[in-house]
C-alpha atoms as an extended CHARMM CRD file, in Angstrom:
* protein
*
        88  EXT
         1         1  UNK       CA             67.7940000000       63.0210000000      129.8010000000  PROA      1               0.0000000000
         2         2  UNK       CA             70.4010000000       60.3200000000      130.2910000000  PROA      2               0.0000000000
         3         3  UNK       CA             70.4380000000       59.4990000000      126.5820000000  PROA      3               0.0000000000
         4         4  UNK       CA             71.5500000000       63.0650000000      125.8060000000  PROA      4               0.0000000000
         5         5  UNK       CA             74.5520000000       62.7250000000      128.0920000000  PROA      5               0.0000000000
         6         6  UNK       CA             75.4560000000       59.3870000000      126.5550000000  PROA      6               0.0000000000
         7         7  UNK       CA             75.1260000000       60.7900000000      123.0310000000  PROA      7               0.0000000000
         8         8  UNK       CA             77.1850000000       63.8740000000      123.9280000000  PROA      8               0.0000000000
         9         9  UNK       CA             79.9100000000       61.7700000000      125.5530000000  PROA      9               0.0000000000
        10        10  UNK       CA             80.0930000000       59.3710000000      122.6240000000  PROA      10              0.0000000000
        11        11  UNK       CA             80.1730000000       62.2740000000      120.1780000000  PROA      11              0.0000000000
        12        12  UNK       CA             83.0350000000       63.9240000000      122.0630000000  PROA      12              0.0000000000
        13        13  UNK       CA             84.9620000000       60.6470000000      122.2000000000  PROA      13              0.0000000000
        14        14  UNK       CA             84.4650000000       60.0320000000      118.4800000000  PROA      14              0.0000000000
        15        15  UNK       CA             85.6540000000       63.5520000000      117.7070000000  PROA      15              0.0000000000
        16        16  UNK       CA             88.6820000000       63.1720000000      119.9710000000  PROA      16              0.0000000000
        17        17  UNK       CA             89.7310000000       59.8320000000      118.5100000000  PROA      17              0.0000000000
        18        18  UNK       CA             89.0520000000       61.0270000000      114.9880000000  PROA      18              0.0000000000
        19        19  UNK       CA             91.2910000000       64.0640000000      115.4180000000  PROA      19              0.0000000000
        20        20  UNK       CA             94.0820000000       62.0840000000      117.0690000000  PROA      20              0.0000000000
        21        21  UNK       CA             94.1270000000       59.7260000000      114.1080000000  PROA      21              0.0000000000
        22        22  UNK       CA             93.7570000000       62.4070000000      111.4340000000  PROA      22              0.0000000000
        23        23  UNK       CA             96.2420000000       65.0180000000      112.6950000000  PROA      23              0.0000000000
        24        24  UNK       CA             99.4450000000       62.9780000000      112.2010000000  PROA      24              0.0000000000
        25        25  UNK       CA             98.4580000000       62.2070000000      108.6150000000  PROA      25              0.0000000000
        26        26  UNK       CA             97.4320000000       65.7670000000      107.8190000000  PROA      26              0.0000000000
        27        27  UNK       CA            100.5350000000       67.6430000000      108.9820000000  PROA      27              0.0000000000
        28        28  UNK       CA            103.1550000000       66.0870000000      106.7320000000  PROA      28              0.0000000000
        29        29  UNK       CA            102.5870000000       66.4360000000      103.0070000000  PROA      29              0.0000000000
        30        30  UNK       CA            104.4860000000       64.2950000000      100.5280000000  PROA      30              0.0000000000
        31        31  UNK       CA            103.6100000000       63.7330000000       96.9060000000  PROA      31              0.0000000000
        32        32  UNK       CA            104.2460000000       60.4920000000       95.0480000000  PROA      32              0.0000000000
        33        33  UNK       CA            107.9990000000       60.0270000000       94.7070000000  PROA      33              0.0000000000
        34        34  UNK       CA            108.8040000000       63.5820000000       95.8310000000  PROA      34              0.0000000000
        35        35  UNK       CA            110.7380000000       64.1160000000       99.0350000000  PROA      35              0.0000000000
        36        36  UNK       CA            109.9500000000       66.7570000000      101.6030000000  PROA      36              0.0000000000
        37        37  UNK       CA            110.8520000000       70.3490000000      100.7250000000  PROA      37              0.0000000000
        38        38  UNK       CA            114.2190000000       71.6720000000      101.8510000000  PROA      38              0.0000000000
        39        39  UNK       CA            113.9480000000       74.9930000000      103.6370000000  PROA      39              0.0000000000
        40        40  UNK       CA            116.8630000000       77.3680000000      103.1980000000  PROA      40              0.0000000000
        41        41  UNK       CA            117.5460000000       80.1900000000      105.6040000000  PROA      41              0.0000000000
        42        42  UNK       CA            116.3400000000       83.5560000000      104.3790000000  PROA      42              0.0000000000
        43        43  UNK       CA            118.9710000000       85.5660000000      102.5290000000  PROA      43              0.0000000000
        44        44  UNK       CA            117.0310000000       88.8260000000      102.4720000000  PROA      44              0.0000000000
        45        45  UNK       CA            114.2350000000       90.4650000000      104.3870000000  PROA      45              0.0000000000
        46        46  UNK       CA            111.7400000000       93.1500000000      103.4340000000  PROA      46              0.0000000000
        47        47  UNK       CA            111.7880000000       96.2460000000      105.5950000000  PROA      47              0.0000000000
        48        48  UNK       CA            108.6340000000       98.3370000000      105.8980000000  PROA      48              0.0000000000
        49        49  UNK       CA            108.5990000000      101.7960000000      107.4420000000  PROA      49              0.0000000000
        50        50  UNK       CA            105.4410000000      102.8950000000      109.2240000000  PROA      50              0.0000000000
        51        51  UNK       CA            103.0470000000      105.0910000000      107.2860000000  PROA      51              0.0000000000
        52        52  UNK       CA            103.3510000000      108.7930000000      107.9350000000  PROA      52              0.0000000000
        53        53  UNK       CA            100.4860000000      110.5310000000      109.6720000000  PROA      53              0.0000000000
        54        54  UNK       CA            100.1980000000      113.2130000000      106.9790000000  PROA      54              0.0000000000
        55        55  UNK       CA             99.1050000000      110.8350000000      104.2650000000  PROA      55              0.0000000000
        56        56  UNK       CA            102.2540000000      109.3390000000      102.7930000000  PROA      56              0.0000000000
        57        57  UNK       CA            102.2100000000      105.6150000000      102.1650000000  PROA      57              0.0000000000
        58        58  UNK       CA            104.5520000000      103.0270000000      103.5450000000  PROA      58              0.0000000000
        59        59  UNK       CA            108.1300000000      102.8000000000      102.2930000000  PROA      59              0.0000000000
        60        60  UNK       CA            109.5900000000       99.3750000000      101.4710000000  PROA      60              0.0000000000
        61        61  UNK       CA            113.1770000000       98.2910000000      100.9130000000  PROA      61              0.0000000000
        62        62  UNK       CA            115.1500000000       95.0430000000      101.0540000000  PROA      62              0.0000000000
        63        63  UNK       CA            118.0650000000       94.2610000000      103.3750000000  PROA      63              0.0000000000
        64        64  UNK       CA            120.2390000000       91.2160000000      103.9000000000  PROA      64              0.0000000000
        65        65  UNK       CA            119.0440000000       88.8650000000      106.6270000000  PROA      65              0.0000000000
        66        66  UNK       CA            121.9640000000       89.7460000000      108.9180000000  PROA      66              0.0000000000
        67        67  UNK       CA            121.4500000000       93.5120000000      108.6080000000  PROA      67              0.0000000000
        68        68  UNK       CA            119.2320000000       95.8740000000      110.5820000000  PROA      68              0.0000000000
        69        69  UNK       CA            116.4970000000       97.9320000000      108.9170000000  PROA      69              0.0000000000
        70        70  UNK       CA            116.7030000000      101.6550000000      109.6160000000  PROA      70              0.0000000000
        71        71  UNK       CA            114.4490000000      104.4560000000      108.4160000000  PROA      71              0.0000000000
        72        72  UNK       CA            115.3220000000      108.1430000000      108.4120000000  PROA      72              0.0000000000
        73        73  UNK       CA            112.1230000000      110.1900000000      108.7270000000  PROA      73              0.0000000000
        74        74  UNK       CA            113.8760000000      113.4220000000      107.8000000000  PROA      74              0.0000000000
        75        75  UNK       CA            115.2190000000      112.1040000000      104.4850000000  PROA      75              0.0000000000
        76        76  UNK       CA            112.2970000000      109.6920000000      104.0210000000  PROA      76              0.0000000000
        77        77  UNK       CA            114.7380000000      106.9520000000      103.1060000000  PROA      77              0.0000000000
        78        78  UNK       CA            115.3890000000      103.4420000000      104.3530000000  PROA      78              0.0000000000
        79        79  UNK       CA            118.8430000000      102.0030000000      104.8480000000  PROA      79              0.0000000000
        80        80  UNK       CA            120.4840000000       98.7750000000      105.9180000000  PROA      80              0.0000000000
        81        81  UNK       CA            123.1110000000       98.7300000000      108.6460000000  PROA      81              0.0000000000
        82        82  UNK       CA            125.2830000000       95.9610000000      110.0180000000  PROA      82              0.0000000000
        83        83  UNK       CA            123.8880000000       94.1760000000      113.0550000000  PROA      83              0.0000000000
        84        84  UNK       CA            126.5310000000       95.7790000000      115.2710000000  PROA      84              0.0000000000
        85        85  UNK       CA            125.5230000000       99.3450000000      114.2860000000  PROA      85              0.0000000000
        86        86  UNK       CA            122.6120000000      101.3510000000      115.6950000000  PROA      86              0.0000000000
        87        87  UNK       CA            119.8820000000      103.3290000000      113.9890000000  PROA      87              0.0000000000
        88        88  UNK       CA            119.5950000000      107.0320000000      114.8260000000  PROA      88              0.0000000000
């Protein structure tokens, strides 16, 4: 019975130490001679209106990143408004 506890403890310790050594090397990817990727801020965003309950599919349109996505259910049309404006 005691050997099971010893084996379980050693297994947990090996797993813990193995993950602590492997995680720092696995998070950062760098190819030979290639620097890390440069992430630019998003210039546009995709707006998706919810699907209608009577069987129409989703409507998609693209707005600038600083704009607000608005959808008019009456006209079934998406629009982009400035961040200071409100959707009605």
